[in-house]
N, C-alpha and C positions, 0 to 999 in steps of 0.2 A: 153256620154257623153263624150268628148277627153279628148284623157291620157296628153297634154297643163296644161291644168289645176291643181296648184299649190297648196292644202285645206289648210289650215294654222285653229289647234285646236280651239274653240271654247272656250272662257272664259268660266269656271263658273258662277254661278249668282253673290258670294261670291267675286271674279275677279275687275265684275263688279261697285259694289255696295254697296262693303264695302270700308272703302278707313285702310288703313294698320291704320297710325300716323298724330298727324299736324304737327309733324317736316319738315316734303317737302313733297312737289307740289306733282297728278303723270297726268302726259303730259304728247305727245312727243313735241320734240324744239330740234331742231340741239346746242342750251347750254345749258351750267352747269348752275348752278348760286348758288354762295354760300354769307352766311352773315360773315364775320368777322370782330374784331376788332371797327362793328361800321360804316361796313361798304361795299357795293354789291360788290361783282368780278363775273367775266363770263368768263369761257374757250367756245369753239367750242370742241361739241364732240369729234371731227375726231386730235384735237391733242392728245389727253389725250395717253400719252406714256405706257402707265402699270398701274397696281396695285394690290393689295398685302393685304388685313385681317387676323388681326392676332389673332385666335380669344379668345387664352388667357389674352390677352388687350383687349377682344371689343375695337376696333379699327380700322380702313379701315382705305387707302392709299392709294390715290388718286394722281397716276405720270403723270406732267401733264410738259413740256416746263420752265416757267417761275422759277416751283417751287407742293411745293407736298402741297395738301389741303388731311391734317391730319380730319377722322370723328372721336368723339370713344364717345364712350358708346353704352348700350343694345339697339339695331333696330339701329345697327352703318351694322348688317348683316344681317337684313330686309329692309334694306336702300338697299343695294350695290343690289341686285338684283329685286329691281325696278330704278337702273344704270343703272346697265347692261342691262336692256329689254329699255330701254329708257320712262320708266316708271316717271321716280323719275330724274326729270328735278335739279329740286332749292332745295337747307336745310339750315337749321338756327334751331342754339343752341337752346332746345326749354325748355334746365333742367333733363326734363327725360326720356325719348327715347335718344337723343342723347344731350349728355353732353354738347360738345364742337366739331369746327366748326374749324380747324388750320391752315394760310399758311403758311409752312417752306418754307422763297425764295433758289432759289440755289442759291451756294456761290460765283457762274457769273455774278446771280444778283443780289446778296442783295449788291454789291458797287454800283451801279445805282441807289438804295431803297436809301441806307443809303444818298445819295449823293441828293433828289428826298428830301429829306422824309421834312425837313423845307419847299418846296415848295411849295404853289396850287397851284387848276387848271389853 
């Protein structure tokens, strides 16, 4: 056996065949998608600036150049674990596990958003 081979730990049967929640999909994609205020948004994973989970509020904040995605609910931390492993790639509020998903535009982008809010695609 070669010393150059890197062994990846095997996933348990539970990890392979059980779905954690219906609020998000688990697969590996370069784009993180989320549903908020009637629209699907997508950000490339590589543009994530930072993230923070607030345990007392069951709230996850994902900081992107355009704005902050705020995810709240009792399964936000579970989603965060899947997100960090690039398994959870999209999220939508289901009212049970994930209570809300909100995009808070950065202040330098909010002026642009207000100017375009009346324009259609």
